[in-house]
N, C-alpha and C positions, 0 to 999 in steps of 0.2 A: 504493500500500500504506500502511496505517496505520502511524504511527511506532512504536506499541507492538507491531506485528507484525514489524518489521524485525529483522534480525540486528545485534547490537552488535559492531562490529569490535574493541572492546577485549577481548571475551570469547570470540572465535572458538575459541581453544585453551585455554579455561579447564579443560577436562578433563585437560590435561597439566600444569597448574600445581600447585605445592606448596601446602600449606594456608595459610601466611601470605600468599603471593602472591595466592592466590584471595580471601582476606579483604580484602586491600588494594584489589583491584579492585571488589569488592562495596561496600566502604565509600565508595570514590570515587563510585560510582553512587548511593549513598544521599544524598550531598551534592547531586547533581543534583536529586533529589526535593525537598530542602529549598529549593534555589534556585528551582525551578519554582513553589513555593508563594509565594515572595517576589514573583515576577513577576505572580502572580494576585491580589495583595492589593487592588487597586482594585475588582475585581468581587466579591471576598469581602466587602469592606466594604458594597457595595450590598446584598448578600444579608442581611448581619447587620442592617442598618437596617430592612428590611421584616420580618424575623423578629422583631426586638425589638417592633415595633409590633403585629404579629399576636398575640404572646403577651400583651402588655399589654392587648389588647382581647379576651382570652379565646380566641384561636385557638391552634393547635398547630404545632409543627415536625414534619413528617412526612418521614422518609427512606424511599425505596423503591429497591431494587436487587436484583441477582441475584449469586450466587457470592460472591467476596471482597468486592465492592462492597456487596452487601446485608448481609453479615455485619458489615462495619465500621460500617454504619449502626445495626444492632441493638446492637452493643457500645456505641456512643456514647450511644444513647437509654437503654440500661439503666443507664448510669452517672450519669445526670442526677439521679434522685431522691435517691440517697444523698449526692451531692456538693452539691446545691443545695436539697434539701428540698422539691422540687416534686412535684406529683401525677405518678404514672407515665404518665398520659395526656398530659402536656404535650409531651413529645418521644417520638415513636413511630417505631420501626424496623420496616419491613416487608420481609421477605425472600422472594424467589420460592421456592416449594416449602414455605414455612412452617417450623415449628420443626425438623422433621426435617432440613431442608437446612442447618441451623446446624451439624450434626455430621456430615453425610454429603453429599458433593458431588452436586448435581442440576443439572448444566449445561444440560440440555435445557429446564429451566423458563424460561430467559431468552428463549426463542423464542415464548412464549405471550403474545400480545397480550391475549387475553381475560382471562387470569389477572391481569395488571397492573391492569386496570380493576376486576375483581371484588374484588381485595384492597383497593383504595381504598374501594370501596363497603362492604365488610365492616367496614372501620375507620371508617365514618361520616364520611368526609372532607367538609368543607363549604367554602364560599367564604372562611371566616374563617381557614383553615389555609394554611400555606406548604408546598408539596410539593417536596422535593429529590430529583431523580432522579440516581442514581449509577451510572455505567457507564464503566469505564476505556476501553473501545474506543469507546463513544459510539453504539452502534447496537443495543443490546438491545431487542427488540420489547416485552418485558415492561415496560421502563422508559419507552420512547417512548409506548406506548399509555396508560400511567398518567398521564404528563404531559399528553397531549392531552385526556384525560378531565378532569383537574384544571382545565385551562384552560377547558374547556367549562362548568364549574360556577362559574367566577369566581375560582379560586385563582391567586395569583401563584406561578409555578414557577421553580425553580432547577435548572440542570444542572451536574453535576460530572463531567468527563471529562478524559482526557489527550490527546485528539486534536481539533485544531481543524477546523472545517468538517464535522463529523459531523452526523448527524440530531439527536442530543441537543443539540449546540451550537446548531443552527438552531431547535429547538423551544422551548427554555427561554426564559422572559422574561429571566432573568439567567443568563448562561453563565459558569461558572468553568472555565478551561482550565489544568490543571497539565501543562505540556509536559515530561514526564519522558523521552520518547524511547524508544529501543530498550532492552529489558530485558536483564539479565545472562544469564538463560536465556530464549531467544527466545519471546516471547508470554506469559511468566509474569507477568501483571500483579498477582499477589499481592506482587510485590517493590516496585520503585520506584513504580509507579502506586498500589499499595495503601498504601505509606508516605505518599505525598502526600495521598491521600484521608483518611487518619486525621488528619493534621495539619490539613487544612481543616475536617473535621467537628468537631474540638476547638474550632476558632475559631467555627464556626457555632452551636454550642450554648453555649459559655462566655461569649462576649461579650454575647449577649442576656440571659443570666442576671445578669451583672454590671450591665448597664444597667437591668434591672428589679428592682434592689435585693435580689437573692438572694445577694449577696456584700457584706460590709462591709470597706472598705479592700481587703486581699487575703485576707480570712479567710472560711472557710466558716461563715457565721453561722447556717445552718439545719440543722446536723448533727443526727442522731438518735443517742441512746446505745444502739446495738445491739451493740457489742462492746467489749472492754477497750481496744483501740487507739483507738477513737473517743471513749470516755469520757476517756481521757488527753488526746486532742486538744482536746476541749471544755473541759477544765480549763485547758489552755494558752491557749486562745483567750480565756477569761474573764480569765485573769491578764494577758494582753497588753492587753486593752481597759481593764480596771479598774485595772491597775497594782498588783494585790494578790498575796498569796502563794497557794500551791496549796490550803492548807487553807480559806482564805476563799472561793476560787473554787469549790471543791467544795461548800461549805456553801450558797453562793448558788444553785448549780445544783440541789442537792437541794430547796431551798425552792421553786424555780421549776419543779419537775417536769422537770428536765433540758432546759429550754428556754433556749438561750443568750441570745436577745433579751430575755426576761423577766429573766434573771439579771443582765445588765449594766445594766438599767434600775431594778433594785430599790432602790438606795440613792440615786437621783437626787432 
C-alpha cells in the first residue's frame, strides 16, 4: 500500500479529540511535510539547475497534474508574472479537466492518459521546455502519459510525488520524493503531501528566476505598478537601492514610467 494511503496511527481517534488537541496533531504532521522537503533538497537542486538553463535558453517551466497537485501547479505558475515580471508563458500550469477543474473537483480526469498528452500538445510543448509532473500518489495516468510524451519529444522531465518506487518516480528523468507518509485524514493528500508540493514548487520557480536575474539582491526588481500596494513596494525598493527618500524614489519612478530598473539607473 502507498504510504499516502495508509492510516496514520497518530490520528486514528482524531474524531474524538478536542479542537486544540486536533490542531496540535495536524501541526505536528505539517512539520513532517517540511522535513520531507529538506530530505529532497539534492534532487530539487538538480531540477532547478536544468530549469534555470531551459528558461535562459528560451524554454519554459511546465507543470502538469490533476486535482490538488494540478491546482498547486497552476497557482505557482500564475504567481510568477506579477512576482518576477516574466511573460505569462514562461511558467505554465496545466490542470487535468482545464479551468473548470480549478473550482470544481474532477477526479476522474486523472485517469485519462490521452488527455495528458493532448494538453501538452495544446500548450505547444517543445524539447526546449522542462515538464514537471505532479502526483502525490505517483500513479496518475494523466501525468505519466504526459511525461512519457514529453520525453519522446526530447524534454527533460521532473516528477514530484510523495511515494517512492511509483510509476512517476521511475518515469521522470529527475525524481523528487517528498516522503510525507500517512495523512491526518487517510488518503487526503491535499494536506501534508499538498503542503510539501507547494513548498517544492516555490523553490522550482523562484530559484531559476533569481539565477536568471529577475531578482536583485532579495528585491522584486521587475514589479509592475498595478495597484496601490505594489506602487508603495516599488517606492520602497527604489529607496533601498538608491538610499534616497520616498519623494525622490517616487519622482524617479514616474520619470522612468514606473520601471524600477530604469529608475535606479537614472542618476548613475
